[in-house]
A tleap script that builds the chain and sets N, CA, C and O, in Angstrom:
source leaprc.protein.ff14SB
mol = sequence {
  NMET LEU CYS LEU LYS ILE ASN ASN LYS ASN
  TYR MET LYS LYS VAL LYS LEU ASP ILE GLU
  LYS LEU GLU MET ALA ALA SER LYS LEU ARG
  ALA ILE ALA HIE PRO MET ARG ILE ALA ILE
  ILE ASP LEU LEU THR VAL ASN SER LYS LEU
  THR VAL THR GLN ILE TYR LYS ARG LEU ASN
  LEU GLU GLN ALA SER ALA SER HIE HIE LEU
  ASN ILE LEU LYS ASN LYS GLY LEU LEU ASP
  SER LYS ARG ASP GLY LYS MET ILE TYR TYR
  SER LEU LYS GLN THR HIE LEU SER GLN VAL
  ILE GLU CYS ILE ASP ARG CYS ASN CVAL
}
set mol.1.N position { 4.853 16.933 22.420 }
set mol.1.CA position { 3.806 17.893 22.689 }
set mol.1.C position { 3.155 18.264 21.359 }
set mol.1.O position { 3.850 18.528 20.378 }
set mol.2.N position { 1.846 18.285 21.328 }
set mol.2.CA position { 1.080 18.607 20.145 }
set mol.2.C position { 0.255 19.837 20.439 }
set mol.2.O position { -0.410 19.906 21.473 }
set mol.3.N position { 0.287 20.801 19.556 }
set mol.3.CA position { -0.482 22.026 19.734 }
set mol.3.C position { -1.631 22.024 18.735 }
set mol.3.O position { -1.411 21.931 17.527 }
set mol.4.N position { -2.844 22.126 19.235 }
set mol.4.CA position { -4.033 22.170 18.395 }
set mol.4.C position { -4.716 23.509 18.566 }
set mol.4.O position { -4.730 24.069 19.662 }
set mol.5.N position { -5.284 24.030 17.482 }
set mol.5.CA position { -6.042 25.264 17.562 }
set mol.5.C position { -7.471 24.948 17.148 }
set mol.5.O position { -7.728 24.593 15.998 }
set mol.6.N position { -8.406 25.079 18.100 }
set mol.6.CA position { -9.813 24.803 17.860 }
set mol.6.C position { -10.614 26.016 18.313 }
set mol.6.O position { -10.506 26.455 19.458 }
set mol.7.N position { -11.409 26.545 17.409 }
set mol.7.CA position { -12.227 27.731 17.697 }
set mol.7.C position { -11.379 28.855 18.294 }
set mol.7.O position { -11.746 29.460 19.301 }
set mol.8.N position { -10.253 29.119 17.662 }
set mol.8.CA position { -9.320 30.172 18.068 }
set mol.8.C position { -8.759 29.998 19.467 }
set mol.8.O position { -8.272 30.967 20.050 }
set mol.9.N position { -8.810 28.793 20.026 }
set mol.9.CA position { -8.208 28.507 21.318 }
set mol.9.C position { -7.104 27.479 21.113 }
set mol.9.O position { -7.281 26.494 20.396 }
set mol.10.N position { -5.977 27.718 21.743 }
set mol.10.CA position { -4.857 26.795 21.640 }
set mol.10.C position { -4.957 25.738 22.733 }
set mol.10.O position { -5.225 26.043 23.895 }
set mol.11.N position { -4.736 24.497 22.335 }
set mol.11.CA position { -4.730 23.387 23.271 }
set mol.11.C position { -3.416 22.645 23.133 }
set mol.11.O position { -2.958 22.365 22.025 }
set mol.12.N position { -2.820 22.333 24.255 }
set mol.12.CA position { -1.591 21.558 24.254 }
set mol.12.C position { -1.935 20.157 24.746 }
set mol.12.O position { -2.648 19.991 25.735 }
set mol.13.N position { -1.424 19.160 24.047 }
set mol.13.CA position { -1.713 17.785 24.429 }
set mol.13.C position { -0.437 16.973 24.294 }
set mol.13.O position { 0.270 17.057 23.290 }
set mol.14.N position { -0.158 16.190 25.318 }
set mol.14.CA position { 0.993 15.303 25.249 }
set mol.14.C position { 0.642 14.118 24.364 }
set mol.14.O position { -0.399 13.483 24.533 }
set mol.15.N position { 1.521 13.837 23.429 }
set mol.15.CA position { 1.312 12.717 22.530 }
set mol.15.C position { 2.507 11.792 22.656 }
set mol.15.O position { 3.655 12.207 22.493 }
set mol.16.N position { 2.219 10.531 22.949 }
set mol.16.CA position { 3.293 9.553 23.038 }
set mol.16.C position { 3.467 8.926 21.658 }
set mol.16.O position { 2.547 8.297 21.134 }
set mol.17.N position { 4.632 9.097 21.083 }
set mol.17.CA position { 4.920 8.560 19.764 }
set mol.17.C position { 5.630 7.222 19.887 }
set mol.17.O position { 6.613 7.088 20.616 }
set mol.18.N position { 5.131 6.260 19.181 }
set mol.18.CA position { 5.756 4.947 19.126 }
set mol.18.C position { 6.669 4.940 17.897 }
set mol.18.O position { 6.215 4.718 16.775 }
set mol.19.N position { 7.944 5.183 18.123 }
set mol.19.CA position { 8.917 5.331 17.031 }
set mol.19.C position { 8.956 4.078 16.155 }
set mol.19.O position { 9.038 4.179 14.931 }
set mol.20.N position { 8.898 2.921 16.764 }
set mol.20.CA position { 8.946 1.677 15.984 }
set mol.20.C position { 7.740 1.576 15.043 }
set mol.20.O position { 7.872 1.171 13.889 }
set mol.21.N position { 6.573 1.948 15.553 }
set mol.21.CA position { 5.356 1.917 14.739 }
set mol.21.C position { 5.448 2.944 13.597 }
set mol.21.O position { 5.037 2.667 12.470 }
set mol.22.N position { 5.984 4.113 13.899 }
set mol.22.CA position { 6.143 5.146 12.871 }
set mol.22.C position { 7.132 4.712 11.790 }
set mol.22.O position { 6.905 4.966 10.607 }
set mol.23.N position { 8.219 4.063 12.184 }
set mol.23.CA position { 9.201 3.566 11.217 }
set mol.23.C position { 8.581 2.508 10.310 }
set mol.23.O position { 8.848 2.483 9.108 }
set mol.24.N position { 7.753 1.635 10.886 }
set mol.24.CA position { 7.095 0.599 10.105 }
set mol.24.C position { 6.114 1.220 9.105 }
set mol.24.O position { 6.041 0.794 7.953 }
set mol.25.N position { 5.374 2.214 9.550 }
set mol.25.CA position { 4.424 2.898 8.664 }
set mol.25.C position { 5.167 3.604 7.532 }
set mol.25.O position { 4.742 3.546 6.379 }
set mol.26.N position { 6.274 4.270 7.859 }
set mol.26.CA position { 7.062 4.964 6.843 }
set mol.26.C position { 7.633 3.982 5.824 }
set mol.26.O position { 7.683 4.275 4.630 }
set mol.27.N position { 8.055 2.836 6.295 }
set mol.27.CA position { 8.589 1.802 5.413 }
set mol.27.C position { 7.524 1.312 4.424 }
set mol.27.O position { 7.807 1.120 3.242 }
set mol.28.N position { 6.302 1.112 4.918 }
set mol.28.CA position { 5.207 0.680 4.053 }
set mol.28.C position { 4.838 1.768 3.055 }
set mol.28.O position { 4.555 1.478 1.893 }
set mol.29.N position { 4.841 3.017 3.503 }
set mol.29.CA position { 4.522 4.116 2.598 }
set mol.29.C position { 5.581 4.252 1.496 }
set mol.29.O position { 5.251 4.561 0.351 }
set mol.30.N position { 6.854 4.019 1.846 }
set mol.30.CA position { 7.912 4.057 0.819 }
set mol.30.C position { 7.693 2.953 -0.210 }
set mol.30.O position { 7.940 3.150 -1.399 }
set mol.31.N position { 7.229 1.792 0.250 }
set mol.31.CA position { 6.970 0.683 -0.672 }
set mol.31.C position { 5.829 1.031 -1.624 }
set mol.31.O position { 5.869 0.671 -2.800 }
set mol.32.N position { 4.829 1.719 -1.128 }
set mol.32.CA position { 3.685 2.104 -1.953 }
set mol.32.C position { 4.064 3.220 -2.937 }
set mol.32.O position { 3.482 3.324 -4.017 }
set mol.33.N position { 5.027 4.039 -2.562 }
set mol.33.CA position { 5.336 5.271 -3.291 }
set mol.33.C position { 6.023 5.043 -4.640 }
set mol.33.O position { 7.124 5.540 -4.878 }
set mol.34.N position { 5.375 4.305 -5.498 }
set mol.34.CA position { 5.857 4.087 -6.860 }
set mol.34.C position { 4.629 3.940 -7.745 }
set mol.34.O position { 3.712 3.196 -7.395 }
set mol.35.N position { 4.584 4.624 -8.873 }
set mol.35.CA position { 3.379 4.576 -9.713 }
set mol.35.C position { 2.937 3.153 -10.087 }
set mol.35.O position { 1.740 2.869 -10.112 }
set mol.36.N position { 3.874 2.275 -10.371 }
set mol.36.CA position { 3.495 0.922 -10.768 }
set mol.36.C position { 2.945 0.125 -9.586 }
set mol.36.O position { 2.032 -0.684 -9.750 }
set mol.37.N position { 3.499 0.355 -8.400 }
set mol.37.CA position { 2.988 -0.354 -7.223 }
set mol.37.C position { 1.597 0.165 -6.841 }
set mol.37.O position { 0.758 -0.603 -6.371 }
set mol.38.N position { 1.356 1.446 -7.038 }
set mol.38.CA position { 0.015 1.997 -6.818 }
set mol.38.C position { -0.958 1.367 -7.814 }
set mol.38.O position { -2.087 1.031 -7.456 }
set mol.39.N position { -0.521 1.207 -9.058 }
set mol.39.CA position { -1.365 0.572 -10.082 }
set mol.39.C position { -1.685 -0.878 -9.696 }
set mol.39.O position { -2.810 -1.341 -9.884 }
set mol.40.N position { -0.700 -1.580 -9.162 }
set mol.40.CA position { -0.919 -2.965 -8.725 }
set mol.40.C position { -1.937 -3.000 -7.586 }
set mol.40.O position { -2.831 -3.846 -7.577 }
set mol.41.N position { -1.803 -2.084 -6.631 }
set mol.41.CA position { -2.746 -2.015 -5.511 }
set mol.41.C position { -4.150 -1.712 -6.026 }
set mol.41.O position { -5.120 -2.336 -5.595 }
set mol.42.N position { -4.261 -0.754 -6.948 }
set mol.42.CA position { -5.564 -0.436 -7.546 }
set mol.42.C position { -6.160 -1.661 -8.225 }
set mol.42.O position { -7.349 -1.941 -8.073 }
set mol.43.N position { -5.342 -2.386 -8.967 }
set mol.43.CA position { -5.790 -3.580 -9.672 }
set mol.43.C position { -6.282 -4.647 -8.696 }
set mol.43.O position { -7.303 -5.292 -8.932 }
set mol.44.N position { -5.549 -4.825 -7.604 }
set mol.44.CA position { -5.932 -5.827 -6.609 }
set mol.44.C position { -7.120 -5.371 -5.750 }
set mol.44.O position { -7.756 -6.188 -5.083 }
set mol.45.N position { -7.409 -4.094 -5.768 }
set mol.45.CA position { -8.589 -3.589 -5.070 }
set mol.45.C position { -9.848 -4.014 -5.830 }
set mol.45.O position { -10.859 -4.380 -5.232 }
set mol.46.N position { -9.761 -3.958 -7.152 }
set mol.46.CA position { -10.895 -4.321 -8.003 }
set mol.46.C position { -11.014 -5.837 -8.153 }
set mol.46.O position { -12.119 -6.380 -8.175 }
set mol.47.N position { -9.874 -6.513 -8.254 }
set mol.47.CA position { -9.823 -7.975 -8.418 }
set mol.47.C position { -9.176 -8.549 -7.171 }
set mol.47.O position { -7.987 -8.335 -6.935 }
set mol.48.N position { -9.936 -9.269 -6.379 }
set mol.48.CA position { -9.450 -9.686 -5.061 }
set mol.48.C position { -8.185 -10.535 -5.098 }
set mol.48.O position { -7.388 -10.479 -4.162 }
set mol.49.N position { -7.979 -11.317 -6.152 }
set mol.49.CA position { -6.724 -12.077 -6.262 }
set mol.49.C position { -6.382 -12.259 -7.733 }
set mol.49.O position { -7.243 -12.529 -8.570 }
set mol.50.N position { -5.092 -12.102 -8.018 }
set mol.50.CA position { -4.592 -12.214 -9.384 }
set mol.50.C position { -3.234 -12.901 -9.384 }
set mol.50.O position { -2.498 -12.849 -8.398 }
set mol.51.N position { -2.910 -13.547 -10.502 }
set mol.51.CA position { -1.586 -14.136 -10.678 }
set mol.51.C position { -0.638 -13.085 -11.234 }
set mol.51.O position { -1.070 -12.025 -11.688 }
set mol.52.N position { 0.653 -13.381 -11.197 }
set mol.52.CA position { 1.648 -12.481 -11.779 }
set mol.52.C position { 1.327 -12.252 -13.256 }
set mol.52.O position { 1.394 -11.125 -13.747 }
set mol.53.N position { 0.979 -13.325 -13.953 }
set mol.53.CA position { 0.675 -13.216 -15.381 }
set mol.53.C position { -0.497 -12.274 -15.623 }
set mol.53.O position { -0.435 -11.428 -16.515 }
set mol.54.N position { -1.556 -12.407 -14.846 }
set mol.54.CA position { -2.707 -11.526 -15.000 }
set mol.54.C position { -2.322 -10.075 -14.720 }
set mol.54.O position { -2.780 -9.165 -15.410 }
set mol.55.N position { -1.496 -9.863 -13.728 }
set mol.55.CA position { -1.081 -8.506 -13.368 }
set mol.55.C position { -0.221 -7.890 -14.458 }
set mol.55.O position { -0.485 -6.765 -14.880 }
set mol.56.N position { 0.811 -8.604 -14.930 }
set mol.56.CA position { 1.690 -7.973 -15.916 }
set mol.56.C position { 0.995 -7.764 -17.251 }
set mol.56.O position { 1.311 -6.810 -17.962 }
set mol.57.N position { 0.059 -8.630 -17.610 }
set mol.57.CA position { -0.680 -8.438 -18.866 }
set mol.57.C position { -1.623 -7.246 -18.768 }
set mol.57.O position { -1.713 -6.449 -19.702 }
set mol.58.N position { -2.320 -7.117 -17.653 }
set mol.58.CA position { -3.272 -6.009 -17.497 }
set mol.58.C position { -2.583 -4.658 -17.388 }
set mol.58.O position { -3.136 -3.639 -17.803 }
set mol.59.N position { -1.381 -4.649 -16.833 }
set mol.59.CA position { -0.648 -3.380 -16.676 }
set mol.59.C position { 0.371 -3.147 -17.792 }
set mol.59.O position { 1.082 -2.142 -17.797 }
set mol.60.N position { 0.430 -4.089 -18.736 }
set mol.60.CA position { 1.353 -3.970 -19.868 }
set mol.60.C position { 2.807 -3.811 -19.396 }
set mol.60.O position { 3.521 -2.900 -19.813 }
set mol.61.N position { 3.211 -4.719 -18.523 }
set mol.61.CA position { 4.567 -4.720 -17.950 }
set mol.61.C position { 5.326 -5.946 -18.406 }
set mol.61.O position { 4.744 -6.901 -18.921 }
set mol.62.N position { 6.616 -5.909 -18.214 }
set mol.62.CA position { 7.425 -7.112 -18.357 }
set mol.62.C position { 7.174 -7.974 -17.119 }
set mol.62.O position { 6.923 -7.452 -16.032 }
set mol.63.N position { 7.243 -9.286 -17.289 }
set mol.63.CA position { 6.994 -10.190 -16.173 }
set mol.63.C position { 7.966 -9.942 -15.024 }
set mol.63.O position { 7.570 -9.954 -13.859 }
set mol.64.N position { 9.230 -9.719 -15.352 }
set mol.64.CA position { 10.253 -9.498 -14.319 }
set mol.64.C position { 9.956 -8.230 -13.516 }
set mol.64.O position { 10.155 -8.199 -12.302 }
set mol.65.N position { 9.486 -7.201 -14.188 }
set mol.65.CA position { 9.160 -5.942 -13.508 }
set mol.65.C position { 7.971 -6.133 -12.567 }
set mol.65.O position { 7.996 -5.660 -11.431 }
set mol.66.N position { 6.934 -6.823 -13.035 }
set mol.66.CA position { 5.771 -7.090 -12.179 }
set mol.66.C position { 6.184 -7.897 -10.954 }
set mol.66.O position { 5.772 -7.587 -9.837 }
set mol.67.N position { 6.992 -8.925 -11.159 }
set mol.67.CA position { 7.465 -9.758 -10.045 }
set mol.67.C position { 8.268 -8.942 -9.042 }
set mol.67.O position { 8.129 -9.120 -7.832 }
set mol.68.N position { 9.103 -8.053 -9.544 }
set mol.68.CA position { 9.921 -7.183 -8.685 }
set mol.68.C position { 9.026 -6.324 -7.784 }
set mol.68.O position { 9.240 -6.263 -6.573 }
set mol.69.N position { 8.029 -5.666 -8.372 }
set mol.69.CA position { 7.144 -4.795 -7.600 }
set mol.69.C position { 6.283 -5.596 -6.626 }
set mol.69.O position { 6.060 -5.166 -5.495 }
set mol.70.N position { 5.804 -6.749 -7.060 }
set mol.70.CA position { 5.019 -7.608 -6.168 }
set mol.70.C position { 5.854 -8.072 -4.975 }
set mol.70.O position { 5.359 -8.135 -3.850 }
set mol.71.N position { 7.118 -8.394 -5.229 }
set mol.71.CA position { 8.021 -8.833 -4.166 }
set mol.71.C position { 8.232 -7.730 -3.127 }
set mol.71.O position { 8.238 -7.998 -1.925 }
set mol.72.N position { 8.404 -6.502 -3.587 }
set mol.72.CA position { 8.581 -5.374 -2.662 }
set mol.72.C position { 7.337 -5.221 -1.785 }
set mol.72.O position { 7.446 -5.087 -0.566 }
set mol.73.N position { 6.164 -5.240 -2.406 }
set mol.73.CA position { 4.920 -5.082 -1.642 }
set mol.73.C position { 4.700 -6.243 -0.675 }
set mol.73.O position { 4.223 -6.047 0.443 }
set mol.74.N position { 5.046 -7.439 -1.108 }
set mol.74.CA position { 4.882 -8.612 -0.244 }
set mol.74.C position { 5.862 -8.566 0.937 }
set mol.74.O position { 5.479 -8.856 2.070 }
set mol.75.N position { 7.108 -8.208 0.676 }
set mol.75.CA position { 8.119 -8.149 1.743 }
set mol.75.C position { 7.807 -7.092 2.794 }
set mol.75.O position { 8.242 -7.211 3.939 }
set mol.76.N position { 7.063 -6.069 2.419 }
set mol.76.CA position { 6.680 -5.028 3.384 }
set mol.76.C position { 5.367 -5.360 4.083 }
set mol.76.O position { 4.852 -4.559 4.863 }
set mol.77.N position { 4.827 -6.551 3.799 }
set mol.77.CA position { 3.625 -6.996 4.482 }
set mol.77.C position { 2.341 -6.424 3.931 }
set mol.77.O position { 1.321 -6.417 4.619 }
set mol.78.N position { 2.372 -5.938 2.689 }
set mol.78.CA position { 1.193 -5.321 2.097 }
set mol.78.C position { 0.371 -6.288 1.257 }
set mol.78.O position { -0.820 -6.068 1.033 }
set mol.79.N position { 1.009 -7.358 0.791 }
set mol.79.CA position { 0.327 -8.354 -0.030 }
set mol.79.C position { 0.450 -9.740 0.586 }
set mol.79.O position { 1.408 -10.042 1.298 }
set mol.80.N position { -0.539 -10.570 0.298 }
set mol.80.CA position { -0.484 -11.998 0.605 }
set mol.80.C position { -0.278 -12.741 -0.699 }
set mol.80.O position { -0.644 -12.247 -1.766 }
set mol.81.N position { 0.304 -13.919 -0.618 }
set mol.81.CA position { 0.395 -14.777 -1.800 }
set mol.81.C position { 0.030 -16.192 -1.390 }
set mol.81.O position { 0.388 -16.665 -0.311 }
set mol.82.N position { -0.689 -16.850 -2.278 }
set mol.82.CA position { -1.094 -18.236 -2.025 }
set mol.82.C position { -0.841 -19.039 -3.291 }
set mol.82.O position { -1.207 -18.635 -4.394 }
set mol.83.N position { -0.203 -20.189 -3.099 }
set mol.83.CA position { 0.095 -21.073 -4.226 }
set mol.83.C position { -1.083 -22.017 -4.443 }
set mol.83.O position { -1.643 -22.573 -3.498 }
set mol.84.N position { -1.441 -22.180 -5.719 }
set mol.84.CA position { -2.455 -23.146 -6.119 }
set mol.84.C position { -1.883 -23.896 -7.314 }
set mol.84.O position { -2.003 -23.455 -8.457 }
set mol.85.N position { -1.260 -25.032 -7.033 }
set mol.85.CA position { -0.560 -25.765 -8.089 }
set mol.85.C position { 0.659 -24.978 -8.537 }
set mol.85.O position { 1.529 -24.663 -7.725 }
set mol.86.N position { 0.730 -24.657 -9.817 }
set mol.86.CA position { 1.849 -23.876 -10.354 }
set mol.86.C position { 1.611 -22.368 -10.263 }
set mol.86.O position { 2.526 -21.570 -10.466 }
set mol.87.N position { 0.378 -21.997 -9.957 }
set mol.87.CA position { 0.018 -20.575 -9.935 }
set mol.87.C position { 0.170 -19.992 -8.531 }
set mol.87.O position { -0.132 -20.648 -7.534 }
set mol.88.N position { 0.644 -18.749 -8.477 }
set mol.88.CA position { 0.701 -18.009 -7.213 }
set mol.88.C position { -0.246 -16.831 -7.353 }
set mol.88.O position { -0.118 -16.017 -8.268 }
set mol.89.N position { -1.191 -16.754 -6.441 }
set mol.89.CA position { -2.171 -15.678 -6.453 }
set mol.89.C position { -1.793 -14.624 -5.419 }
set mol.89.O position { -1.456 -14.940 -4.278 }
set mol.90.N position { -1.857 -13.370 -5.845 }
set mol.90.CA position { -1.566 -12.247 -4.958 }
set mol.90.C position { -2.861 -11.535 -4.608 }
set mol.90.O position { -3.767 -11.418 -5.433 }
set mol.91.N position { -2.933 -11.060 -3.367 }
set mol.91.CA position { -4.091 -10.296 -2.905 }
set mol.91.C position { -3.618 -9.276 -1.876 }
set mol.91.O position { -2.534 -9.398 -1.307 }
set mol.92.N position { -4.456 -8.268 -1.652 }
set mol.92.CA position { -4.137 -7.271 -0.629 }
set mol.92.C position { -4.257 -7.915 0.740 }
set mol.92.O position { -5.218 -8.631 1.025 }
set mol.93.N position { -3.276 -7.654 1.574 }
set mol.93.CA position { -3.300 -8.210 2.925 }
set mol.93.C position { -4.345 -7.493 3.776 }
set mol.93.O position { -5.005 -8.099 4.620 }
set mol.94.N position { -4.477 -6.197 3.536 }
set mol.94.CA position { -5.439 -5.398 4.292 }
set mol.94.C position { -6.249 -4.548 3.320 }
set mol.94.O position { -5.694 -3.904 2.431 }
set mol.95.N position { -7.548 -4.555 3.498 }
set mol.95.CA position { -8.392 -3.750 2.617 }
set mol.95.C position { -8.214 -2.256 2.878 }
set mol.95.O position { -8.575 -1.434 2.036 }
set mol.96.N position { -7.669 -1.903 4.020 }
set mol.96.CA position { -7.449 -0.494 4.343 }
set mol.96.C position { -6.433 0.148 3.407 }
set mol.96.O position { -6.399 1.370 3.260 }
set mol.97.N position { -5.619 -0.669 2.786 }
set mol.97.CA position { -4.610 -0.158 1.861 }
set mol.97.C position { -5.251 0.614 0.715 }
set mol.97.O position { -4.736 1.654 0.303 }
set mol.98.N position { -6.354 0.122 0.206 }
set mol.98.CA position { -7.040 0.822 -0.881 }
set mol.98.C position { -7.578 2.170 -0.403 }
set mol.98.O position { -7.674 3.110 -1.193 }
set mol.99.N position { -7.930 2.276 0.880 }
set mol.99.CA position { -8.410 3.542 1.425 }
set mol.99.C position { -7.297 4.583 1.469 }
set mol.99.O position { -7.557 5.774 1.291 }
set mol.100.N position { -6.067 4.149 1.702 }
set mol.100.CA position { -4.923 5.070 1.683 }
set mol.100.C position { -4.766 5.653 0.280 }
set mol.100.O position { -4.562 6.857 0.122 }
set mol.101.N position { -4.861 4.797 -0.733 }
set mol.101.CA position { -4.728 5.246 -2.118 }
set mol.101.C position { -5.881 6.190 -2.474 }
set mol.101.O position { -5.668 7.213 -3.125 }
set mol.102.N position { -7.095 5.848 -2.048 }
set mol.102.CA position { -8.257 6.704 -2.304 }
set mol.102.C position { -8.072 8.075 -1.649 }
set mol.102.O position { -8.414 9.098 -2.243 }
set mol.103.N position { -7.542 8.097 -0.447 }
set mol.103.CA position { -7.285 9.343 0.262 }
set mol.103.C position { -6.300 10.217 -0.508 }
set mol.103.O position { -6.502 11.423 -0.646 }
set mol.104.N position { -5.240 9.598 -1.003 }
set mol.104.CA position { -4.247 10.330 -1.787 }
set mol.104.C position { -4.876 10.862 -3.064 }
set mol.104.O position { -4.599 11.991 -3.470 }
set mol.105.N position { -5.729 10.048 -3.706 }
set mol.105.CA position { -6.408 10.473 -4.932 }
set mol.105.C position { -7.295 11.685 -4.707 }
set mol.105.O position { -7.448 12.524 -5.595 }
set mol.106.N position { -7.878 11.776 -3.519 }
set mol.106.CA position { -8.770 12.905 -3.221 }
set mol.106.C position { -8.016 14.209 -2.975 }
set mol.106.O position { -8.609 15.285 -3.043 }
set mol.107.N position { -6.740 14.126 -2.695 }
set mol.107.CA position { -5.945 15.321 -2.429 }
set mol.107.C position { -5.736 16.104 -3.724 }
set mol.107.O position { -5.411 15.524 -4.760 }
set mol.108.N position { -5.919 17.388 -3.664 }
set mol.108.CA position { -5.676 18.247 -4.833 }
set mol.108.C position { -4.271 18.818 -4.735 }
set mol.108.O position { -4.053 19.887 -4.164 }
set mol.109.N position { -3.343 18.100 -5.291 }
set mol.109.CA position { -1.933 18.526 -5.216 }
set mol.109.C position { -1.512 19.033 -6.567 }
set mol.109.O position { -0.365 19.445 -6.742 }
savepdb mol mol.pdb
quit
């Protein structure tokens, strides 16, 4: 049951929650909830596809650390990767991901 207050009137509305969908969303949000992973998402928002080398150099990270964070984001379904010869290019799986980060940035916390 969801209670909404609009124009000083209370409205009750039944809301069906899909627990599996909520768990999946929470899992993705936990994956995003790291400053370096947010930086990677920001970087991939501006540059549609980048290699691990390009990412770790631009963010001034160790290669192993960049790979670790990319792996977490990829395993949660947030990134795509495509091999081109010896290079693996990473990109955002969904462009809506950048909108989530923008929304958080707009919050005055």
